[in-house]
Steps between C-alpha positions, in 0.01 A plus 500: 500500500219346295497804274875466428466129434219559250708772330795262473284222351344742252843631393639147456193400298574786259877435476503122450327500156735778380802294606365189331440687174854640506642149535272336243766543231262626233688631198409833344355487149603749233297680236582241231389210723852398605672503837685804636847426635789713621850440627501847650223753552595733213445287191231237460436251220167357399563140401254376237529131408255383233633143490718564193679828556594680820505881507649722770348853488692765698251705706439681827336338805153573359583328170527824298758530223820689578643788299858369536557123494794262469579419136653157555461215748627149570220248550515165679202267525522203739260213448375243753765260373820583685704449182296711256586871491448755221761777489510789254745790521445847352123487440397830338194702597234466225143632512552600864612157623788255523349193332643148480365174358653208692448138398285343770496146626412582861300787656688822585607516863709821522529806277824695536604824333814710543531850355671838522281798589629853564856362492424253781477123479170346605339158503157348543438139602139388516353157579201417283207481744309271258772235484487187711766451765817322380564149626 
């Protein structure tokens, strides 16, 4: 009985930190220093925001460039202000990324991108982990 109890305690001690790490909500970083986001598990985007322009790089789950990528996307940027939204339709792929330059009064809260890939519609919505919580 004591042996089983010690085995159970040992097993729980190993599993609890793994469960806590899985729930920590850490966001994966890409090769360009941005955040990796995906609406589905086939196509990822590395979101790189330098404070002036925002670039969405199509990639795989490791952040590597893809051979075939969408050529056009619709971009929506929501700011902490509930009334300020940047919307741009038909953004073309240039230098491997969909890049937009929104006017900024408030910090970015949500990045959103819709696209067509392999004749299927897809979308990515990603909350900026560096932004403060809205009021």
